[in-house]
Steps between C-alpha positions, in 0.01 A plus 500: 500500500779740601681422168189568303434824667866618449492375139163695445650830612848442335569705185577328179864531409430684172310771700788556732737535210242755337499695833883521517513602131228765562701638804822507299336676207342758756839556660662544148225743390557702826880519440441602140260772597744640757774485242296675242412781746854542598620515138230757423599720790868467417442593148299810583768605755773447249309698232442795740866496602618502151250806422637672802859462373396630150339800653800568719728480188269745332518736802884480497497574127275793544706639778819469291328681213389777737853534634637509138254780400573692820873501427443598140270791628774605750764514230278692264408762773845535629641863520760434215240347265255786576764757419584337177144483389429857609804622300400297193146655527650852499485597857775700650646525856367813668749751631441822685552695177224337300224435750177693481228531764150541397238662734167348483211709606275320763756238593559467869817325629472183699556542866783327676436145599468434877679181560504515877279651760585842638709472816313553817330329788379144412133438579426142591184357346262315729526125486258347248428204730307564809685427829231247596599292193863482600429301816624135486277214587719434818469858609120497453476167697699643791290814498192307519617275778607799703163681446326181588690459835435859582135472436486179719689680779257794501197251509633308800554816699 
């Protein structure tokens, strides 16, 4: 009887093999999925990294181009070059013999620039932050404790 009961609940060997094959295929599918996700993320990260390198190279090339153009501009606007161009265009150096002043009616001269305040007593501006806001948390706590103990002492008298 016991053998018949064990035999009735015992799996057939081909079913056990199918279960093992199914578990193996499930594990293989899980590993393949994780590998696929890993490859996808790695591919995206490497593509983004390469784009960053390309953009950094473009920034470096643009900065080099700006520096080149700045040096060309500096050489074109140097004092010696400007003198050469002015002489080539027919300008002459001004001397005290050939200078002419023209009076323009209605023109008022610019005043002198005040670069510093006039000397004198310094007036201090009032602070922008109220003194009640400059108290630290520890000072506030000590003040509240001391006022509480004073109030308690007055009540007990």
